[in-house]
N, C-alpha and C positions, 0 to 999 in steps of 0.2 A: 280352455285347455290349461292344465296345471303345469307350472314351470318344471323343467327337468332338475332333478337333484344333482348336486355337485359334490364330489369327494374332496375338492380343494379346501384347505383350511386357511383361516386368516392368520397372518404372521403375527406372532407376539413380540414384545420388546426383546425377549430372550433370543428369538430367532434372528432378529435384526442386528443385535449388538454382540452376540456371542457365537458367531459362526466361525468355522475354520479360517485362520488368517487375520481375524479381528485383533486389533491392538487394544489391550485392556490394562487395568490397574489391579494389582493383587495384594490382598491383605494377608496377615499371618497372625496366628495365635501363639507362636513360639515366643519364649522369654526373650526380651530384648528387642523384639520387632513389633510389639503391640502399638497400634496407632500409626503404623507406617503403611505406605502404598508403593509398590514397585511395579514398573512397567514390564509387560510381557505380551505374549502372543498365544491366541487359542490355536492349539494343534488339531484337536478333534474332541468329540464326545468320548468320554472314557468307557462308557458302557451303554448298550442299547436298552438295557433293563432299567438303568437309572439315568434319565435325561438331564439331571441336575449336576452330574459329575463331568468335569472337563480335564483334559490333559493340557497343561500350559507350559510354556517355556519362557524363563526370565530373560530380560535383556541385559541386566547388569550383575546378576548373581550367577556364579559358576560352580561346577562340580569339582574342578581341579584348580590347583594353585596357579597354574600358568594362565588361567583365564581363557581357555580355548574351547571348553566344553560347557555350554550354558546349562544351568540347572533346570530340570523338568520335574513337575509335580502334578499329581491328580488332586484337584481341589473341588470343593462344593461351590455351587453357584453364588451363595451368600458371600463368598470371599472374593468375588469378581465384580468389576464395574467397568464401564467405558472410561476412557481417559477424561479426566475432569476438564471442563472448559475454563479458559483463562482470559481475562480482559487484557487488551493490548497495553493500556495505561490505567493505573489505579493509584489513588492516594490512600495509603494505609493509615489507620488511626489506632491510637491506644485502646486496648481492650478487644480488638477484633480477633475472631478466630481465623487462623490462617493455616495453610500447608507450607512448610519450608523444605526446600530441596537440600537434603543432607545425607551423606553416605550413600549416594546413588539412588535415593528414594525420597518420596514426599512424606513428611512427618507432621502429624496434627499438633498444633500448639496455639498459644495465645500471645499477642503482642503486649508486653509488659512495660516497654519504654520506647519513646521516640528519641533517638540519639541526635546530637547536634550535627553530625556529619551526614544526615539523611538516611542512616541505617536504622534498623529496628531490632530490639532485643525480644527474643521469642522464648517463652517458657514451655517445656514439654512435660506434661503431667506424668506420662508413663515412665520417663527416665529421671525425672526431677532435675533436669538440666535447664540452664538458660544460655542461649547462644545468640550472637549478633549476626544479622543477615542484611544484605542489600535488597532493595525492592525487586531486583531482577530474579531473586531466588525465592520469592514469595508469591502465593496466590490465595485468593479468598477461599476459605474452607467451605465445601459443599457436601451434601449427602445425596447418594443415589437412592431414591425412594419410589418404588413402584414404577420403574421405567422413566423417571423424570429427575432432573437435578433440582435440589432445593438449597438455597434460592436459585431460581433460574437465571441464566445469563441475561435474558431480556429484562427481567425485573431489576436486576442490579444496574443495568445500563440506564433504565428509566430513572432509578433513584439517583444515579450519578448525574444525569441530565438535569434533574430537578435541583440538585445541589449546585451545579454549574450556573443554572439560571438564577438561583438565589444569590450566589457570589457575584454574578454580573449586576444584579439589582443593587447590591450593597456598594459595589464599585461605582456604579452610576450615581448613587446618592452622594457618595463621598466626593465625586467629581463635581457635582452640582454645588455642594456645600463649599468646596474650595473656590470655585468660580465666584460664588456669592461673596465670600470673604474678600476676594481680590477686587470685585467690582464695587461693593458697597462704599468703601472709602472715597471712591471717585464721584459718587453721586452726592451733590449738594443741593440743599433747598434754595429755591429762587428767593432772593432777598431784595425787596424794593429799596431804592435809595431814599435817604432821609428827605431829600427835596420833594420826591413824589409823595411821600407819606404825609407831608404837611399840607398837600393839596386836597387830600381826602377829607370828606366831611365826617365828623364824629358827633354822634348825637347821644343824648342821655339814654342809658340802658343798653347801648351797643357793646357787644363783646369785643374787646381789643386785646392784642398781644403786647406785653411789656417789651419795650425796646430799650436796650442799654446803650446810652450815648456816652462815649468816652470823651473826656476833655482832651484837647490837643496838647500833647506833651512836647515841650521844647527839647531838642537834642542837646547833648552835652556841649557841643561846639557853640551853640547859641547861648548857653548859660555862662560860658566864659566871657561873653561880651557884657554881661550884667555887672554893675559896679557894687562891690561889697565895701561899704564905707565904715569908718570908725563908729562904734556904738550900735551898729546894725545887729538886730537879733537874727541868729542863724541856727541851723542844725548841723552837727558834725558827726561823721561816721569814723569808725576805727577798723584797722586791719589786724588788730591784736587778737590772739586766740581766745575764743569765748565771747568776743564782742562783734563777730562778723554779722553784718546786716542790721546792726543797731544804730540809731541816730540819737545824739544827745544835744539838748538845748545849750546854746552858748551865745556869747556876744563878741563881735569884732573889737579887739583892743586897738590894733593898728595894722597898717599895711607894711610888711617887712621886705617885700621884693615883688618881682613879677609873679603874679598868681600865688603868692604866699602871704599868709596872714597869721598874726598872733591873736589867739582867741582865748577867752576865759569861760570855762564851763559853769553852768548855773547849778549843777547838782553833784559834780565830781570835785573832791577836795584833795589837797596835798596829803602826803603820807603822815605828817605830824598834825594834820587837821587844823592847821593855823590859818589857811585861806583857801579860796577856790582855786582849782588847778588851772594852770595856763600852759599852752603849748603851741608850737608853730605847725600849721597844716597847709597843704596845697589846695587849690581850688577844686580838685576832683573829689575832695572829701567834705565839701561845704555845699549847702543848699539853703535857699531862703526859708525862713520858718513859715509854715502855712498859717494863713490868717484864720482866726476863729470866726465861725459863721455868726 
């Protein structure tokens, strides 16, 4: 048995979005309004003969100066679209195409500058103007194409989620690097004491690590107990500018007081070059001359 025919028709996007009472956005070809979209309401179809003509009423445009009589116009379907979707939160970027809310309507433009105060400069090609807006007055620009928004809200949200995931990965890597920098200085290699090393057997051909063994250095207090006697070869340091850190060979001439000595340099001479230079120095500037190997 053949199915019964039905006179019902499938609803088109036009039937769903542009029925009486639907909130829409309206474009205009009038000078000074190109590139703008104003919110309005579908009143009804303007004619039964032409289903693409609609009578609409603007929300923010009026016929009178008092603003009490909303403007009504008969417009073609190509000048109408549903209200564009808008993300609750979005980080706008330089170069993005946006709609900016200005003069009671949404105007198409491009972000030309990200300002330091968190606002954005938007350039409008139609009017050749650049105006600064807060992000609360911006939305991503979309086109109504064959009953669908391009780009779709879902696609933009997916892209945003991917960007957030990438940002989270970068933050996690930075966190790991920072932790590594903090922990690495605390990690030290285990060093065997010298006594233990001497007990290990070392055979010919065995790979070994060089161990730097420092000689025991006597503290300054211990050096003061050493006797610097007349005729003893020593080295003398100087606090004079240009000679800091230098040690000069000298000989003890005599002891002139507690921890004070008269010394004679072996390489420095008097100003008239008549003899080797002599001067009194304290024990903090004297050290025994190292023995030659």
